[in-house]
C-alpha positions in Angstrom: -1.8 -4.8 23.6 -0.6 -7.0 26.6 3.0 -7.1 24.8 3.3 -3.7 25.0 2.5 -3.8 28.9 4.9 -6.7 29.2 7.5 -4.4 27.4 6.8 -1.5 29.5 7.3 -3.8 32.7 10.6 -4.7 31.5 11.9 -1.5 30.1 10.6 0.5 33.2 11.9 -1.8 35.8 15.2 -0.1 35.8 17.2 1.6 38.9 18.7 4.4 36.9 16.2 7.3 36.3 17.8 8.5 33.3 17.8 4.9 31.3 13.6 4.8 32.6 13.5 8.1 31.0 15.1 7.1 27.9 12.8 3.9 27.7 9.9 6.0 28.2 10.6 7.8 25.4 11.4 4.9 23.0 7.8 2.9 24.5 5.9 6.4 23.7 7.5 5.9 20.0 6.5 2.6 19.6 3.0 3.2 21.0 2.6 5.7 18.6 3.9 3.5 15.7 1.1 0.7 16.8 -1.6 3.2 16.6 -0.7 4.7 13.5 -0.5 1.0 11.8 -3.7 0.1 13.5 -5.3 3.4 11.9 -3.7 2.8 8.6 -4.9 -0.9 8.6 -8.4 0.4 9.0 -8.5 2.7 6.8 -7.4 0.3 4.1 -10.6 -1.8 4.9 -12.5 0.9 4.3 -15.5 0.8 1.8 -14.3 4.4 0.1 -10.8 2.7 -0.2 -11.7 -0.5 -1.6 -13.7 1.6 -4.0 -10.8 3.6 -4.5 -8.6 1.0 -5.4 -11.0 -1.0 -7.6 -11.0 2.0 -9.9 -7.1 2.6 -9.9 -6.9 -1.2 -10.6 -9.3 -0.7 -13.6 -7.4 2.5 -15.1 -4.2 0.4 -14.7 -5.6 -2.6 -17.0 -7.3 -0.1 -19.3 -3.8 1.7 -19.7 -2.0 -1.6 -20.1 -4.6 -2.8 -22.8 -4.2 0.5 -24.7 -0.7 0.3 -24.7 -0.5 -3.3 -26.1 -3.1 -2.9 -28.6 -2.9 1.0 -30.1 0.2 0.6 -32.2 -0.4 4.2 -33.5 0.3 5.8 -29.9 2.4 8.6 -30.0 5.6 8.7 -27.7 3.7 11.2 -25.8 0.6 9.3 -25.7 2.6 6.2 -24.4 4.5 8.2 -21.9 1.5 10.0 -20.3 -0.3 6.1 -20.2 3.0 5.2 -18.5 3.0 7.6 -16.2 -0.8 7.0 -15.6 0.1 3.6 -14.7 2.9 4.7 -11.9 0.6 6.6 -10.5 -2.0 3.7 -10.2 0.8 1.5 -8.7 1.5 4.0 -6.1 -2.1 4.5 -5.3 -2.5 0.8 -4.7 0.8 0.4 -2.4 -1.1 2.6 -0.2 -4.5 0.9 -0.3 -3.7 -2.6 -0.7 -2.2 -4.8 2.4 -0.6 -6.9 0.1 0.1 -4.6 -3.1 2.3 -7.1 -4.7 0.1 -9.6 -4.9 -2.5 -7.3 -6.0 -0.2 -6.6 -9.2 0.0 -10.1 -10.0 -3.5 -10.4 -10.1 -3.7 -7.4 -12.1 -1.2 -8.9 -14.7 -2.9 -12.1 -14.9 -6.4 -10.2 -15.6 -4.3 -7.9 -18.2 -3.1 -11.2 -19.8 -6.7 -12.9 -19.9 -8.2 -9.7 -21.6 -5.1 -9.4 -24.1 -5.6 -13.0 -24.9 -9.5 -12.9 -25.2 -8.8 -9.9 -27.9 -6.4 -12.1 -30.1 
C-alpha cells in the first residue's frame, strides 16, 4: 500500500492542526474501505463462494428453462420462478467479480439449452 503511504505524506504534511486531524480521519476511512474491499475480493475467490455461485447459476438457468418450456405454468408458478431468478441474480451480484459478464454467459447457456431441446 505504497500509494496510501504517499497520500498520508501529502495529506498529513500540513501546518494547520485542524486540517491534519480532518485529513487523518479521511485517510482512516479510506484505509477501512481498502481493507473491506480486499476482504470482499478474498471472499469472492473462496471455494465455498464458488460452489454457491455455481449452484446459484444452475438454479437461475433451470428456472429460465422451466419458464420457456412449460406453457401450462400458472401465474403464481411463473411469479415464483421469476422471484427465484431475481434472488439468484442478487446472489450472483455478490459472489461474482463480473456479474454482468456472468449474466451474459448464463444467457448464452440458456439459449444453447433451449436450442438443444427444440
